[in-house]
N, C-alpha and C positions, 0 to 999 in steps of 0.2 A: 587539395593536391598534396601528396607527400613531399617532404623535403628532398632536395637533390642530394645525391650521394657521390662519393669519390672513393677511389681504391687506395688501400694501404697493404703492404706486404711485410711478412716476416721471413727473411731469407733463411735462417737456420731451420725453421719448420716447413719451408716451402709452401706457405699458405698465403692466400689473398683474402681480404675482407673489404666489403663495401660498407662505408659508414657515412653518416651525414657530414656535410661540411661543418667545420667549426664556426661558431657564432663569432661575429666581430667583437662582441662585448666580453668574450671570455679571455682569461689571462693566458700568457704564454705557457705557463706550467700545466694548465688544464688542457692545452692542445696536444700534450703528449699522449699518443695512442699506445696501448699496451696489448700485446698478443695474448689471446685467451688460452693458448696452449702452453707457452713457455714463460710468459710474463716479461718477455723482452720488448724492446721498443719497436713499434711498427714504423716503416718508412712510407711516407705519403708519395704515391706514384702518379696520381692524376685520374681523371674520370674516363679517359680513353684507353685504359689499360686492359689487356686481355692476358691473363696469366697462362704460362705454359702448364701442361699437366705435371702433377707432383712427381711422377716417375722420370720425367725428362730432365736428367741431370745437366745435360749440355745447355738446354734452354734456361735453366735457373742460373747456371754459371754465367751465361751471356747477360742475363738480366742483372746479376750482381755487378758485373763489369760496367754496364750502362749506368746503374744507379750510383756507383762509387765515382763515376766520371761526372756526375751531376745532371744526367739526362733523365727527364721525366716524360710522362705520357699525357700531357694536357691537350685538350682540344683547342684548335684555333677557331676563328669566327665561323668559317664555312666548311671546315674539314677536320679530319682526325689529327693525330700528333705528327704525321709525316713519316718518313722512312726511319726504321730502326732495324739494325742487323739482328738476324735470328740464329746464326750459326757462329761457332768459334772461328771458322775459316774467314767469314766476312769481317769479324772483329780484328783478326790478325792482319788482314789486308789493309784495313783502314788505319790500324796502329802503325804499320810499316810506312804507309803513305804519310802519316802525321810526322813521324820521325824524320823522313827524308825531306819533307817540305817545310818543317817547323810550323806547321799549322796546329792550332790547339786540338788536343785529343777529342774533346767534346764535339767540336765542329766536324772533325774528320769522321767520327762515328755516325753522324746523322746524314752523311753524304749518300744520296741514292746511287750514284755512279762515281767511280774514280777516273780521273783524266788519264 
Protein backbone atom coordinates (compact mmCIF):
# COMPACT_ATOMS: atom_id res chain seq x y z
CA UNK A 1 0.00 0.00 0.00
CA UNK A 2 1.42 3.44 -0.88
CA UNK A 3 2.25 5.86 1.93
CA UNK A 4 -0.46 8.26 3.07
CA UNK A 5 -0.22 11.77 1.68
CA UNK A 6 -1.03 15.22 2.98
CA UNK A 7 -1.45 18.57 1.25
CA UNK A 8 0.86 21.56 1.22
CA UNK A 9 0.26 24.89 -0.53
CA UNK A 10 2.31 27.74 -1.93
CA UNK A 11 0.24 30.92 -1.59
CA UNK A 12 2.24 33.11 -4.03
CA UNK A 13 2.01 30.43 -6.78
CA UNK A 14 -1.57 29.41 -5.86
CA UNK A 15 -0.49 25.79 -6.06
CA UNK A 16 -1.28 22.73 -3.95
CA UNK A 17 0.87 19.61 -3.70
CA UNK A 18 0.15 16.18 -2.19
CA UNK A 19 3.23 14.79 -0.49
CA UNK A 20 3.93 11.87 1.86
CA UNK A 21 3.78 12.59 5.57
CA UNK A 22 7.20 13.36 7.05
CA UNK A 23 8.81 10.44 8.83
CA UNK A 24 9.12 10.74 12.62
CA UNK A 25 12.86 10.04 12.44
CA UNK A 26 13.53 12.99 10.15
CA UNK A 27 14.93 16.20 11.56
CA UNK A 28 12.97 19.45 11.71
CA UNK A 29 15.10 20.98 8.97
CA UNK A 30 14.33 18.19 6.51
CA UNK A 31 10.60 18.65 7.18
CA UNK A 32 10.75 21.98 5.33
CA UNK A 33 8.84 21.55 2.08
CA UNK A 34 9.90 23.65 -0.91
CA UNK A 35 7.69 24.80 -3.79
CA UNK A 36 8.89 23.34 -7.11
CA UNK A 37 7.83 26.52 -8.95
CA UNK A 38 9.24 29.39 -6.87
CA UNK A 39 11.44 27.59 -4.29
CA UNK A 40 9.43 29.23 -1.50
CA UNK A 41 8.35 27.42 1.64
CA UNK A 42 5.19 25.33 1.42
CA UNK A 43 2.57 25.53 4.16
CA UNK A 44 1.27 22.21 5.49
CA UNK A 45 -2.54 22.39 5.37
CA UNK A 46 -3.66 18.84 6.17
CA UNK A 47 -5.04 15.81 4.40
CA UNK A 48 -8.68 17.02 4.13
CA UNK A 49 -7.78 20.05 1.98
CA UNK A 50 -9.43 20.80 -1.35
CA UNK A 51 -7.72 23.74 -3.11
CA UNK A 52 -9.69 26.45 -4.87
CA UNK A 53 -9.11 26.81 -8.62
CA UNK A 54 -6.00 28.83 -9.48
CA UNK A 55 -8.08 31.61 -11.08
CA UNK A 56 -10.27 32.01 -7.98
CA UNK A 57 -8.49 34.99 -6.39
CA UNK A 58 -11.14 35.40 -3.69
CA UNK A 59 -10.86 31.72 -2.70
CA UNK A 60 -7.07 31.99 -2.39
CA UNK A 61 -7.39 35.20 -0.37
CA UNK A 62 -9.80 33.47 2.04
CA UNK A 63 -7.42 30.51 2.25
CA UNK A 64 -4.54 32.86 3.04
CA UNK A 65 -6.54 34.50 5.85
CA UNK A 66 -7.42 31.08 7.31
CA UNK A 67 -3.85 29.81 7.18
CA UNK A 68 -2.42 32.97 8.74
CA UNK A 69 -5.01 32.63 11.54
CA UNK A 70 -3.64 29.14 12.24
CA UNK A 71 -6.57 27.15 10.80
CA UNK A 72 -5.69 23.92 8.98
CA UNK A 73 -7.66 21.17 7.24
CA UNK A 74 -6.97 18.01 9.25
CA UNK A 75 -9.44 15.16 9.38
CA UNK A 76 -11.05 14.25 12.67
CA UNK A 77 -11.61 10.62 13.58
CA UNK A 78 -14.94 10.22 11.76
CA UNK A 79 -15.36 13.30 9.59
CA UNK A 80 -13.60 16.02 7.63
CA UNK A 81 -12.12 19.23 8.97
CA UNK A 82 -15.47 20.84 9.80
CA UNK A 83 -16.78 24.19 8.64
CA UNK A 84 -14.43 26.61 6.89
CA UNK A 85 -15.58 29.93 5.33
CA UNK A 86 -15.36 30.08 1.53
CA UNK A 87 -16.11 33.74 0.78
CA UNK A 88 -14.71 37.04 2.00
CA UNK A 89 -18.20 38.00 3.19
CA UNK A 90 -18.28 35.00 5.55
CA UNK A 91 -14.79 35.88 6.81
CA UNK A 92 -15.77 39.52 7.42
CA UNK A 93 -18.91 38.49 9.33
CA UNK A 94 -16.91 36.19 11.59
CA UNK A 95 -14.12 38.73 12.13
CA UNK A 96 -16.72 41.36 13.12
CA UNK A 97 -18.31 38.85 15.50
CA UNK A 98 -14.89 38.07 17.02
CA UNK A 99 -14.16 41.76 17.61
CA UNK A 100 -17.58 42.39 19.18
CA UNK A 101 -17.48 39.38 21.52
CA UNK A 102 -13.71 39.17 22.19
CA UNK A 103 -13.74 35.58 20.94
CA UNK A 104 -10.42 34.41 19.44
CA UNK A 105 -10.37 34.94 15.67
CA UNK A 106 -9.46 31.31 14.90
CA UNK A 107 -12.46 30.06 16.87
CA UNK A 108 -14.85 32.57 15.26
CA UNK A 109 -13.66 31.66 11.75
CA UNK A 110 -14.62 27.99 12.15
CA UNK A 111 -18.11 28.70 13.55
CA UNK A 112 -20.71 27.22 11.18
CA UNK A 113 -23.34 29.73 12.30
CA UNK A 114 -23.16 33.01 14.13
CA UNK A 115 -25.53 33.61 17.06
